[in-house]
N, C-alpha and C positions, 0 to 999 in steps of 0.2 A: 169436732176438733177431737185430737186425739189426747188423751194422758199421756206424754212424752216418757214418762218413767214408770207407767204402770206394769205390775208384774215382772218388773228387771230387777236382777241382783244389785246389792247395794254397791258391790264392786265387782270389776270384771278384769281380769288378768290378760293380755294380749302380748302378742309376740312383738319385739322390736327387732331393728335391723341389727344391733349389737349381739343378739342370740339371747337377751335379758327380757324380762318382761315390762309391759305398761300397765299401770293400775288405774282406771279410772273410776271415781266415786260417783255413781250416778245420783246419789243424793245433792250434789251440789253443783255437778256439771249442767251447763245451760247449752242446748243445741240452738243452732241459728234458726229464726223464725220461718225459714223456707222449708224447715224439716216438717211443719205441721202437715198432716195430709188430710185432705177433706173430701170426704164422699157421701152425697145426700141420700142413695138410694140404700135401701134396708138390703145387706149382705149376707146374713143367715136367719133361719128360722130354728126354733125349738119347738116341738111338740110331744105329746106322750099319748100313746096307744095302750092303755093297760099299764102294764110294769115297763113298758120300753119307750125309751127317749128316742127322737129321731131328730139328729141335728143336719140341716139340711143348709149347704152354700148355694144361695140363689142366686138367678140372673144368667142368663145367656152370655157369660164372659168366662175367662179362664181362671177365676179366683186365685190370682197370685197372692202371695203372702207378704202383706204390707201391715203397717202398725193397724191400721182399721181393721180389717180381717183379723188377725191373731188377737187382737182384743176382743173381737165380737165372740170368736171362739171360747177364747177364755173365761168371758163372762158367761156363756152357755154353760161351760164346765162346772162352775163355780156354783151356778144355780142349782144344775143337779146334785153336786156334792152336798150342797146346804138341804135341800128337800130331802135327800134320803137319809142324811144324818140326824134332821128333825123329826122326820116320821117314824124312825127307830123300827120300820117294818122292811125285814129283807127281802131280798128278791128283786132285781132290777137289771137293766141291760140297756147300753147305748148303741144306736146306730149312727154312723156318720155317711153321710151320701152328698151329691150336688146336683145342679141341674145344667142343662147344656151339654156339649161335647167334652169339657173337662172338668175331673174332680178337682186338680190343681195343677198349674203350669208352673209350679214351683215359687222360688222366690222374686219378689218384684224388683227386676234388674232396673228397670227405670227409674224406680222410687230411690233405690241405692245411688244410681248414676257416678259409680267410682269413687263415692265419698267415703273415706275409712272411718268416719265416726257414725255415719248411717250403718254400714256393714256391721260394724260392732254392736251397735244397738238392734238389730234385726237379728243377729246371730243369738243374744241374749233372750229377746222375746221368743224366737221360736223354740229356743232350749228350755225354755219355762215353760211353754205349752206343752211340749212334749214331756215334759216331767210330770205335769198336772194331768196329762190324757194317761200316762201310763201307770199312776197312783191312784186312779179311779177305782172307787170300792165297788165295781162290778164289770162284769164281762162287755168288753166293747167289740163292735163289728164296724168295718169300712165295707162300704156297699159302693164300690167304684161304677161310677154313671159315665166315666170314660177316663182321658188319659191322665195320668199321674206323673209328673215330671219334678226332678231334682227334689227339692225339698217337699214337694206335694206327694212323692214316691215314699219319702222317709214317714211323713205324717200317715200315709196308709198303713204302713207296716208297722207302727207302733200301736195298732189296734191288735186284739187277741185273734181277731180271725179276718180274714181278708176275702169279700167275693167281688167279680167283676164280670161287667158285660162282655159278651164275646162278638159281639155286631159292631163294634167299634171301639177304639181307645187301646192305648200301650202303656206298659211302664218303660221309664226310660229316664236312666242319672246321665244327664246331658254334660258333665262337669268337661269331659275332654272335649266334645265337640265344640262347646263354647269357649274354652280356654279357662276354666274355672278349676281351681282347687277345692275340692270338695272340705266343708267345715268338718273339723275333728276336734274333739273325740266322741261326741254324740253320734255323727251319723256312722264312723266305723263301728261303734257300739252295737248301735241298731242293726247294720247290715249283717254283722258278725252274728248277734242274736237270732236274727229271723232268716238267715241265709244259711243251712248248713254245709252246702257244698262250696267246698274252694273254688272249683271249675266254675259253678253258677256265679259265684261272686265276683270271680274274674270276669266273666262275661258282661256283669251289670258295670263294672267300674272300670276295665281295661279295656273294654270295645264298646261301650255305651251302647249295648244291644237294646234295641227298641222289642220288648215283647210284649206279644199279644196274650189275652186273657188264656187260650188255650195253651199258648207255650208255656206260660207261668205256671198253669196248674201241674204240667208235665215235668216243671223242673222243681216242684214244690215251694214256689214263692208266696203263690195265693191257695186259698182252699177250694174253690169252685169258681166255675165261669156258667152265666147263663145269658139264654137268648136275647135279652133287652134290658135296660135299665128299670123298667118297670117289674119285669122277672125278678132282678137282680135284689132290689128293694124288699119286695114279696119273702123272697126267701131269707133275707137278714131278719125281717120282722118275724119270720117262722121261728129262725133259730133264736133269735133273742128271746121270743116268748118261752121257748123250751129251757134256755139256761136260766131265765128270770124264776120260771115254777121250781126251780130245785133251792130256792131260797136260801142260798150260801149267806154266809157272815161276809159282807163286804170288807170289813177290815182284813180277814184271814184271807179273803181272796185276792186283795191286793199284794198282800205278804208273800203269798205263793206264787204271784204273778213274777216276781223277781228271781225265779230259778229259770223261768222261759227265755 
């Protein structure tokens, strides 16, 4: 059972039909019982190799972002942050990867099911997750094992480095093709920060282009492409180890990340 208000801001402002805003107080707002999302299977694991943490989205499914998965990732990030803070030992890195043919197939559309309350709730949770990730006091690397779609695409780009297998998978901002307006402003801010070319940004958002790893390297969206998922993770571990050995001050690293 999911804590329905975990990692959610106390209030959220949303657009209204009259052009104003509607504020929902999450500390008092109660969701209907059917909002509870149940999933028995373990959906992510966290391991540590030396100074490198590896967060894996497990299972041969599409890793859609629903309350359960978002809370699981957030809990892993909290554990990493707590451990590195308690140890007072500089030098660590995080790798996020997945199993199966998807890194993440975006938001869980079937869970939202055209319910405005659920949509607001999930946007808030995903925004909180991405904020936690982008403030983590260490280098972060996405090792894409497969497709990264919609919110899964944004999750990948919120890492400092993005590596991807080239034998399977594509990057795909699916909004136009599924008739969905992209959430703003954090989608916009992330894309503009991570994609320097306006032409490439146009192709991502206004052509809904499905980009292979090799094409994404060519366009400067990701850093490198590898022959397989295994080779991608191996490269990420090597890079993570190199970065961790620099033993940078994590808080300084997190502050300097804001420039990128």
